[in-house]
C-alpha positions as a LaTeX table, in Angstrom:
\begin{tabular}{lrrr}
\hline
Residue & $x$ (\AA) & $y$ (\AA) & $z$ (\AA) \\
\hline
Unk1 & $-55.49$ & 55.49 & $-111.23$ \\
Unk2 & $-53.08$ & 58.04 & $-112.67$ \\
Unk3 & $-51.55$ & 58.08 & $-116.12$ \\
Unk4 & $-47.80$ & 57.78 & $-116.67$ \\
Unk5 & $-46.36$ & 59.75 & $-119.59$ \\
Unk6 & $-42.76$ & 59.49 & $-120.79$ \\
Unk7 & $-41.33$ & 62.52 & $-122.57$ \\
Unk8 & $-38.78$ & 60.92 & $-124.87$ \\
Unk9 & $-36.43$ & 61.68 & $-127.73$ \\
Unk10 & $-32.89$ & 60.39 & $-127.96$ \\
Unk11 & $-31.76$ & 63.66 & $-129.53$ \\
Unk12 & $-30.87$ & 66.54 & $-127.24$ \\
Unk13 & $-32.20$ & 70.06 & $-127.73$ \\
Unk14 & $-35.79$ & 69.10 & $-128.51$ \\
Unk15 & $-37.34$ & 70.75 & $-125.41$ \\
Unk16 & $-37.98$ & 67.51 & $-123.50$ \\
Unk17 & $-37.25$ & 69.09 & $-120.13$ \\
Unk18 & $-39.03$ & 72.35 & $-120.95$ \\
Unk19 & $-42.08$ & 70.35 & $-121.99$ \\
Unk20 & $-42.00$ & 68.18 & $-118.87$ \\
Unk21 & $-41.85$ & 71.19 & $-116.55$ \\
Unk22 & $-44.45$ & 73.28 & $-118.30$ \\
Unk23 & $-46.92$ & 70.56 & $-119.21$ \\
Unk24 & $-46.73$ & 69.39 & $-115.60$ \\
Unk25 & $-47.29$ & 72.91 & $-114.29$ \\
Unk26 & $-50.20$ & 73.48 & $-116.65$ \\
Unk27 & $-51.86$ & 70.21 & $-115.64$ \\
Unk28 & $-51.40$ & 71.19 & $-112.00$ \\
Unk29 & $-52.91$ & 74.58 & $-112.83$ \\
Unk30 & $-55.92$ & 72.71 & $-114.22$ \\
Unk31 & $-56.43$ & 71.11 & $-110.82$ \\
Unk32 & $-54.59$ & 67.83 & $-111.41$ \\
Unk33 & $-52.13$ & 66.33 & $-108.94$ \\
Unk34 & $-48.90$ & 65.83 & $-110.87$ \\
Unk35 & $-45.60$ & 64.09 & $-110.14$ \\
Unk36 & $-42.55$ & 64.71 & $-112.33$ \\
Unk37 & $-39.63$ & 62.27 & $-112.41$ \\
Unk38 & $-36.16$ & 63.45 & $-113.45$ \\
Unk39 & $-34.50$ & 60.45 & $-115.10$ \\
Unk40 & $-31.59$ & 62.44 & $-116.57$ \\
Unk41 & $-28.23$ & 62.59 & $-114.69$ \\
Unk42 & $-27.79$ & 66.15 & $-116.02$ \\
Unk43 & $-30.47$ & 67.25 & $-113.51$ \\
Unk44 & $-31.97$ & 69.81 & $-115.90$ \\
Unk45 & $-35.54$ & 69.11 & $-114.80$ \\
Unk46 & $-34.65$ & 69.42 & $-111.13$ \\
Unk47 & $-32.67$ & 72.62 & $-111.74$ \\
Unk48 & $-35.47$ & 74.00 & $-113.90$ \\
Unk49 & $-37.74$ & 73.79 & $-110.87$ \\
Unk50 & $-35.17$ & 75.27 & $-108.51$ \\
Unk51 & $-34.46$ & 72.01 & $-106.68$ \\
Unk52 & $-30.87$ & 70.96 & $-105.99$ \\
Unk53 & $-30.14$ & 67.97 & $-103.79$ \\
Unk54 & $-27.57$ & 68.19 & $-101.04$ \\
Unk55 & $-24.87$ & 65.53 & $-100.97$ \\
Unk56 & $-26.77$ & 63.33 & $-98.51$ \\
Unk57 & $-30.25$ & 63.84 & $-99.97$ \\
Unk58 & $-31.75$ & 60.82 & $-101.73$ \\
Unk59 & $-33.06$ & 61.16 & $-105.28$ \\
Unk60 & $-34.19$ & 59.02 & $-108.15$ \\
Unk61 & $-30.93$ & 57.01 & $-108.07$ \\
Unk62 & $-31.53$ & 55.92 & $-104.48$ \\
Unk63 & $-35.16$ & 55.21 & $-105.33$ \\
Unk64 & $-34.22$ & 52.93 & $-108.24$ \\
Unk65 & $-31.59$ & 51.18 & $-106.15$ \\
Unk66 & $-34.18$ & 50.70 & $-103.36$ \\
Unk67 & $-32.01$ & 52.66 & $-100.95$ \\
Unk68 & $-34.82$ & 55.15 & $-100.27$ \\
Unk69 & $-38.60$ & 55.21 & $-100.42$ \\
Unk70 & $-40.69$ & 57.44 & $-102.65$ \\
Unk71 & $-41.85$ & 59.36 & $-99.59$ \\
Unk72 & $-38.23$ & 60.16 & $-98.73$ \\
Unk73 & $-37.43$ & 61.27 & $-102.26$ \\
Unk74 & $-40.46$ & 63.25 & $-103.51$ \\
Unk75 & $-40.16$ & 67.04 & $-103.17$ \\
Unk76 & $-42.74$ & 69.79 & $-103.33$ \\
Unk77 & $-42.11$ & 72.41 & $-106.02$ \\
Unk78 & $-43.05$ & 76.08 & $-106.16$ \\
Unk79 & $-46.16$ & 75.14 & $-108.16$ \\
Unk80 & $-49.14$ & 73.98 & $-106.05$ \\
Unk81 & $-50.08$ & 70.41 & $-106.89$ \\
Unk82 & $-46.77$ & 69.71 & $-108.66$ \\
Unk83 & $-44.21$ & 67.38 & $-107.05$ \\
Unk84 & $-40.82$ & 66.11 & $-108.19$ \\
Unk85 & $-38.60$ & 63.07 & $-107.91$ \\
Unk86 & $-35.27$ & 64.87 & $-108.35$ \\
Unk87 & $-32.10$ & 63.61 & $-109.99$ \\
Unk88 & $-28.41$ & 63.96 & $-109.20$ \\
Unk89 & $-25.08$ & 63.11 & $-110.79$ \\
Unk90 & $-25.27$ & 59.79 & $-108.92$ \\
Unk91 & $-27.77$ & 58.63 & $-111.53$ \\
Unk92 & $-24.96$ & 58.48 & $-114.10$ \\
Unk93 & $-23.76$ & 55.30 & $-112.36$ \\
Unk94 & $-27.12$ & 53.60 & $-112.70$ \\
Unk95 & $-26.62$ & 52.32 & $-116.25$ \\
Unk96 & $-23.56$ & 50.28 & $-115.25$ \\
Unk97 & $-25.01$ & 49.14 & $-111.92$ \\
Unk98 & $-28.25$ & 47.97 & $-113.48$ \\
Unk99 & $-26.58$ & 45.97 & $-116.24$ \\
Unk100 & $-27.51$ & 42.33 & $-115.75$ \\
Unk101 & $-29.68$ & 43.03 & $-112.71$ \\
Unk102 & $-32.95$ & 41.14 & $-112.43$ \\
Unk103 & $-35.79$ & 43.19 & $-113.87$ \\
Unk104 & $-33.44$ & 46.04 & $-114.75$ \\
Unk105 & $-35.85$ & 47.50 & $-117.32$ \\
Unk106 & $-38.85$ & 47.49 & $-114.94$ \\
Unk107 & $-37.36$ & 49.10 & $-111.82$ \\
Unk108 & $-39.01$ & 52.48 & $-112.38$ \\
Unk109 & $-42.40$ & 50.83 & $-112.90$ \\
Unk110 & $-41.89$ & 48.96 & $-109.64$ \\
Unk111 & $-40.96$ & 52.00 & $-107.55$ \\
Unk112 & $-43.82$ & 54.08 & $-109.01$ \\
Unk113 & $-46.49$ & 51.44 & $-108.39$ \\
Unk114 & $-47.92$ & 53.18 & $-105.30$ \\
Unk115 & $-47.62$ & 56.70 & $-106.72$ \\
Unk116 & $-49.98$ & 55.86 & $-109.57$ \\
Unk117 & $-52.73$ & 55.71 & $-106.96$ \\
Unk118 & $-51.82$ & 59.13 & $-105.53$ \\
Unk119 & $-51.35$ & 61.27 & $-108.65$ \\
Unk120 & $-53.46$ & 62.06 & $-111.70$ \\
Unk121 & $-50.38$ & 62.31 & $-113.89$ \\
Unk122 & $-46.79$ & 61.11 & $-113.57$ \\
Unk123 & $-44.53$ & 62.62 & $-116.24$ \\
Unk124 & $-41.02$ & 61.26 & $-116.79$ \\
Unk125 & $-38.21$ & 63.33 & $-118.30$ \\
Unk126 & $-35.79$ & 60.96 & $-120.04$ \\
Unk127 & $-32.08$ & 61.31 & $-120.91$ \\
Unk128 & $-31.00$ & 62.03 & $-124.52$ \\
Unk129 & $-30.24$ & 58.39 & $-125.34$ \\
Unk130 & $-31.99$ & 55.04 & $-125.58$ \\
Unk131 & $-30.17$ & 53.32 & $-122.72$ \\
Unk132 & $-31.45$ & 51.52 & $-119.63$ \\
Unk133 & $-32.97$ & 54.64 & $-118.06$ \\
Unk134 & $-35.00$ & 55.54 & $-121.14$ \\
Unk135 & $-36.17$ & 51.93 & $-121.49$ \\
Unk136 & $-37.26$ & 52.05 & $-117.83$ \\
Unk137 & $-39.34$ & 55.13 & $-118.60$ \\
Unk138 & $-40.99$ & 53.45 & $-121.60$ \\
Unk139 & $-41.57$ & 50.26 & $-119.59$ \\
Unk140 & $-43.40$ & 52.27 & $-116.92$ \\
Unk141 & $-45.38$ & 54.54 & $-119.26$ \\
Unk142 & $-48.95$ & 54.40 & $-120.49$ \\
Unk143 & $-48.06$ & 56.71 & $-123.37$ \\
Unk144 & $-45.15$ & 58.63 & $-124.88$ \\
Unk145 & $-44.91$ & 62.26 & $-125.96$ \\
Unk146 & $-42.08$ & 62.89 & $-128.44$ \\
Unk147 & $-41.01$ & 66.56 & $-128.62$ \\
Unk148 & $-39.81$ & 67.30 & $-132.15$ \\
Unk149 & $-38.22$ & 70.40 & $-133.59$ \\
Unk150 & $-39.53$ & 70.89 & $-137.16$ \\
Unk151 & $-36.15$ & 70.77 & $-138.87$ \\
Unk152 & $-34.64$ & 68.05 & $-141.01$ \\
Unk153 & $-31.76$ & 67.23 & $-138.64$ \\
Unk154 & $-34.20$ & 66.80 & $-135.75$ \\
Unk155 & $-36.18$ & 64.25 & $-137.75$ \\
Unk156 & $-33.14$ & 61.97 & $-137.96$ \\
Unk157 & $-33.51$ & 59.07 & $-135.57$ \\
Unk158 & $-37.32$ & 59.17 & $-135.39$ \\
Unk159 & $-37.62$ & 55.77 & $-137.04$ \\
Unk160 & $-35.26$ & 54.23 & $-134.47$ \\
Unk161 & $-37.17$ & 55.74 & $-131.55$ \\
Unk162 & $-40.50$ & 54.49 & $-132.88$ \\
Unk163 & $-39.00$ & 51.02 & $-133.36$ \\
Unk164 & $-37.83$ & 51.01 & $-129.73$ \\
Unk165 & $-41.26$ & 52.12 & $-128.50$ \\
Unk166 & $-42.89$ & 49.30 & $-130.46$ \\
Unk167 & $-40.40$ & 46.72 & $-129.13$ \\
Unk168 & $-40.97$ & 47.85 & $-125.55$ \\
Unk169 & $-44.73$ & 47.59 & $-126.07$ \\
Unk170 & $-44.42$ & 44.12 & $-127.55$ \\
Unk171 & $-41.83$ & 42.65 & $-125.20$ \\
Unk172 & $-42.07$ & 44.52 & $-121.90$ \\
Unk173 & $-45.06$ & 46.83 & $-121.52$ \\
Unk174 & $-48.28$ & 45.85 & $-123.28$ \\
Unk175 & $-50.01$ & 48.73 & $-121.46$ \\
Unk176 & $-48.04$ & 51.25 & $-123.52$ \\
Unk177 & $-50.99$ & 52.52 & $-125.51$ \\
Unk178 & $-49.21$ & 54.75 & $-128.00$ \\
Unk179 & $-47.22$ & 57.87 & $-128.77$ \\
Unk180 & $-47.79$ & 61.38 & $-130.08$ \\
Unk181 & $-45.55$ & 64.06 & $-131.55$ \\
Unk182 & $-45.31$ & 67.52 & $-129.99$ \\
Unk183 & $-43.87$ & 70.15 & $-132.32$ \\
Unk184 & $-41.53$ & 72.38 & $-130.31$ \\
Unk185 & $-39.19$ & 75.32 & $-130.85$ \\
Unk186 & $-41.24$ & 76.33 & $-133.90$ \\
Unk187 & $-40.14$ & 79.51 & $-135.67$ \\
Unk188 & $-42.63$ & 80.60 & $-138.31$ \\
Unk189 & $-40.10$ & 83.06 & $-139.72$ \\
Unk190 & $-38.10$ & 80.11 & $-141.04$ \\
Unk191 & $-39.21$ & 78.58 & $-144.34$ \\
Unk192 & $-37.69$ & 75.24 & $-143.28$ \\
Unk193 & $-39.85$ & 75.18 & $-140.17$ \\
Unk194 & $-43.00$ & 75.86 & $-142.19$ \\
Unk195 & $-42.08$ & 73.18 & $-144.72$ \\
Unk196 & $-41.25$ & 70.61 & $-142.04$ \\
Unk197 & $-44.43$ & 71.38 & $-140.09$ \\
Unk198 & $-46.46$ & 70.43 & $-143.17$ \\
Unk199 & $-44.34$ & 67.34 & $-143.80$ \\
Unk200 & $-44.70$ & 66.09 & $-140.22$ \\
Unk201 & $-48.46$ & 66.64 & $-140.18$ \\
Unk202 & $-48.89$ & 65.04 & $-143.62$ \\
Unk203 & $-46.86$ & 61.98 & $-142.59$ \\
Unk204 & $-48.12$ & 61.46 & $-139.03$ \\
Unk205 & $-51.64$ & 62.92 & $-139.23$ \\
Unk206 & $-53.55$ & 62.40 & $-135.95$ \\
Unk207 & $-50.36$ & 61.35 & $-134.15$ \\
Unk208 & $-49.38$ & 65.05 & $-133.94$ \\
Unk209 & $-50.77$ & 67.35 & $-131.24$ \\
Unk210 & $-52.69$ & 70.33 & $-132.60$ \\
Unk211 & $-50.82$ & 72.55 & $-130.15$ \\
Unk212 & $-47.45$ & 73.84 & $-131.36$ \\
Unk213 & $-44.82$ & 75.28 & $-129.02$ \\
Unk214 & $-43.11$ & 78.27 & $-130.56$ \\
Unk215 & $-39.66$ & 79.63 & $-129.81$ \\
Unk216 & $-40.20$ & 81.90 & $-126.80$ \\
Unk217 & $-37.59$ & 83.66 & $-124.68$ \\
Unk218 & $-39.82$ & 83.50 & $-121.59$ \\
Unk219 & $-39.50$ & 79.71 & $-121.53$ \\
Unk220 & $-35.72$ & 80.03 & $-121.33$ \\
Unk221 & $-35.85$ & 82.81 & $-118.75$ \\
Unk222 & $-38.28$ & 80.87 & $-116.57$ \\
Unk223 & $-36.07$ & 77.78 & $-116.61$ \\
Unk224 & $-33.04$ & 79.83 & $-115.60$ \\
Unk225 & $-35.02$ & 81.21 & $-112.68$ \\
Unk226 & $-36.03$ & 77.71 & $-111.60$ \\
Unk227 & $-39.76$ & 78.19 & $-112.20$ \\
Unk228 & $-42.39$ & 77.12 & $-114.70$ \\
Unk229 & $-43.32$ & 79.63 & $-117.41$ \\
Unk230 & $-46.88$ & 80.10 & $-116.12$ \\
Unk231 & $-45.44$ & 81.14 & $-112.74$ \\
Unk232 & $-42.77$ & 83.37 & $-114.32$ \\
Unk233 & $-45.10$ & 85.07 & $-116.82$ \\
Unk234 & $-48.55$ & 83.53 & $-117.15$ \\
Unk235 & $-49.35$ & 85.78 & $-120.11$ \\
Unk236 & $-46.34$ & 84.76 & $-122.16$ \\
Unk237 & $-46.76$ & 82.85 & $-125.39$ \\
Unk238 & $-44.88$ & 79.86 & $-123.99$ \\
Unk239 & $-47.05$ & 79.61 & $-120.87$ \\
Unk240 & $-50.27$ & 79.91 & $-122.86$ \\
Unk241 & $-49.20$ & 77.28 & $-125.39$ \\
Unk242 & $-48.38$ & 74.75 & $-122.68$ \\
Unk243 & $-51.74$ & 75.54 & $-121.06$ \\
Unk244 & $-53.31$ & 74.77 & $-124.46$ \\
Unk245 & $-51.35$ & 71.51 & $-124.65$ \\
Unk246 & $-52.61$ & 70.52 & $-121.20$ \\
Unk247 & $-56.20$ & 71.21 & $-122.24$ \\
Unk248 & $-55.72$ & 69.18 & $-125.43$ \\
Unk249 & $-54.27$ & 66.28 & $-123.45$ \\
Unk250 & $-57.10$ & 66.38 & $-120.90$ \\
Unk251 & $-59.66$ & 66.41 & $-123.70$ \\
Unk252 & $-57.99$ & 63.41 & $-125.35$ \\
Unk253 & $-58.22$ & 61.58 & $-122.02$ \\
Unk254 & $-61.82$ & 62.64 & $-121.50$ \\
Unk255 & $-60.92$ & 64.56 & $-118.33$ \\
Unk256 & $-62.59$ & 67.78 & $-119.49$ \\
Unk257 & $-65.35$ & 68.62 & $-121.94$ \\
\hline
\end{tabular}
């Protein structure tokens, strides 16, 4: 049975989408079958993989509303072994439509139930808020990765997010095993970054991945081209660091020696 990972942080600009794309691509490169789910109406994950839905094409909105099946929605990407449930602007209506609906916070878990048997990893890119869609991601997940920029302003709101994760685990999803911090957009030329890196590691200890994702122009260029960094430039710092993150994750799960 596959693992479901939510990439979550209610703050924007923390590299959630970049991490979803490139961790997914690196896991696929390691021979895993991976499904990404774009749960953000801004469609950044879908666009970052070069997938744009036509007006009549179903996406994650139709899947959640049970107007389409997973088979009708899932798309192949340009990375072998990596598939995508794409988003569209239609998803912006989901929050209002789901309000008061029966099981509104468990819809994603329900529609992914069969895919867990087909994929080694399902990785969910969440919107930059803690609304119904993000709660759905947490309710479906086995674990949470929190991308965090090592700057003081980016730390704001961490306590709230961790409280929400704990509440979801207690009230909705007892299978949510835990969370881990991924330090992203690190710039070692900045004294604040170096200071905050130490503070985060001192405060959260083993809850922080060893791998750090540095600021790297190739990650931005790859996203603009609609491809993962390892396909755009496999030798780039960004691609190699996400490959290292994938290896670290697989080791934590006991999937590799």
